[in-house]
C-alpha positions in Angstrom: -14.4 -30.6 -68.9 -13.0 -31.2 -65.5 -9.2 -32.0 -65.6 -8.3 -35.5 -64.3 -4.7 -35.9 -63.2 -4.2 -39.8 -63.7 -6.0 -39.7 -66.9 -3.7 -36.9 -68.3 -0.7 -38.1 -67.0 -1.5 -41.9 -68.6 -2.0 -40.2 -71.6 0.9 -38.3 -72.3 2.8 -41.1 -70.9 1.5 -43.3 -73.7 2.5 -40.8 -76.3 5.9 -40.7 -75.4 5.8 -44.8 -75.0 4.6 -45.1 -78.6 7.4 -42.4 -79.8 9.8 -44.5 -77.7 8.1 -47.9 -79.9 8.7 -45.5 -83.4 12.6 -44.8 -82.0 13.5 -48.2 -81.0 12.0 -49.9 -84.5 13.7 -47.4 -86.4 17.1 -46.4 -84.7 17.9 -49.9 -83.5 15.6 -52.3 -85.2 14.3 -53.6 -82.0 10.7 -54.9 -82.4 10.3 -57.4 -79.6 11.0 -55.6 -76.4 9.3 -52.3 -78.1 6.1 -54.2 -78.9 6.2 -55.5 -75.4 6.6 -51.8 -73.8 3.9 -50.3 -76.2 1.3 -52.9 -75.3 1.9 -52.4 -71.2 3.1 -48.6 -71.6 -0.6 -47.8 -73.7 -2.7 -50.2 -71.5 -2.0 -48.2 -68.4 -4.2 -44.9 -69.9 -6.7 -47.5 -71.5 -7.6 -49.1 -68.5 -7.4 -45.6 -66.4 -10.0 -44.3 -68.8 -12.0 -47.2 -69.1 -11.8 -47.0 -65.1 -13.2 -43.6 -65.1 -16.3 -44.9 -66.7 -16.8 -48.0 -64.0 -20.0 -49.6 -63.9 -19.1 -49.7 -60.0 -17.0 -48.6 -57.5 -15.7 -52.5 -57.5 -15.1 -52.1 -61.3 -13.2 -48.8 -61.0 -10.7 -50.7 -58.5 -10.6 -53.3 -60.9 -9.6 -51.2 -64.0 -7.0 -49.5 -61.9 -5.7 -52.3 -60.6 -4.9 -53.7 -64.1 -3.7 -50.3 -65.2 -1.4 -50.3 -62.2 -0.1 -54.2 -63.0 0.6 -52.8 -66.3 3.0 -49.4 -65.1 4.7 -52.2 -63.1 5.2 -54.1 -66.2 6.4 -51.2 -68.2 8.5 -50.3 -65.3 10.4 -53.7 -65.8 10.3 -53.0 -69.8 12.3 -49.8 -69.0 14.7 -51.2 -66.8 15.5 -54.0 -69.6 15.8 -51.4 -72.6 18.2 -49.4 -70.4 20.7 -52.2 -69.0 21.0 -53.7 -72.5 21.9 -50.1 -74.0 18.6 -49.1 -76.3 18.0 -46.2 -74.1 20.1 -43.6 -72.7 20.4 -42.9 -69.2 18.9 -39.5 -69.9 15.9 -41.2 -71.6 15.5 -43.9 -69.4 15.5 -41.1 -65.9 12.8 -39.2 -67.7 10.6 -42.2 -68.5 11.1 -44.2 -65.0 10.7 -41.2 -63.3 6.9 -40.3 -64.9 6.2 -44.4 -65.0 7.1 -44.1 -61.1 4.9 -41.0 -60.4 1.8 -42.7 -62.1 2.0 -45.8 -59.8 2.3 -43.8 -57.0 -1.0 -41.8 -58.0 -2.7 -45.2 -59.1 -1.7 -46.7 -55.8 -3.0 -44.1 -54.0 -6.4 -43.8 -56.0 -6.9 -47.7 -55.0 -6.2 -47.7 -51.5 -8.3 -44.7 -50.8 -11.0 -46.5 -53.0 -10.6 -49.6 -51.2 -11.1 -47.7 -48.0 -14.3 -45.7 -48.9 -15.8 -48.7 -50.3 -15.3 -50.8 -47.2 -16.7 -47.7 -45.5 -19.8 -47.6 -47.6 -20.2 -51.6 -47.0 -19.7 -51.2 -43.5 -22.5 -48.5 -43.4 -24.7 -50.5 -45.2 -24.5 -53.2 -42.7 -25.3 -51.2 -39.8 -28.1 -49.5 -41.3 -29.5 -52.4 -42.4 -29.0 -54.2 -38.8 -30.7 -50.8 -37.1 -33.5 -51.3 -39.7 -33.7 -55.0 -38.5 -33.7 -54.3 -35.0 -36.1 -51.3 -35.5 -38.5 -54.0 -37.6 -38.2 -56.5 -34.5 -39.5 -53.4 -32.1 -42.3 -52.9 -34.2 -43.3 -56.8 -34.1 -43.5 -56.7 -30.2 
């Protein structure tokens, strides 16, 4: 099976988030913030995995855009957890770095995919126009 960096990264990140959730619940008896971060943090990988099986390029971009929004939400919850002393600076630095990497990769994939989709659409329009022009010449 071919390696997919973003799927691997988001899966590993989700595992870390689930472990963070367990830590927050057992060590701090914190259930509200931990529930929020586990939802957004695991959703990144789920949407990335779903995008990989997208029905179209538009679907692929849409699913990755959701994953990007979830990654940004997770970044927010990590900042809250750090600033309220639920997680240490060391834990925060490690998780936020990984989250930022995922955000950057998703951004690049989305931008490139949109560019490629736009180019494909432009080429289709040009080919249709050329074909229409050729059909007109044949009628003459």
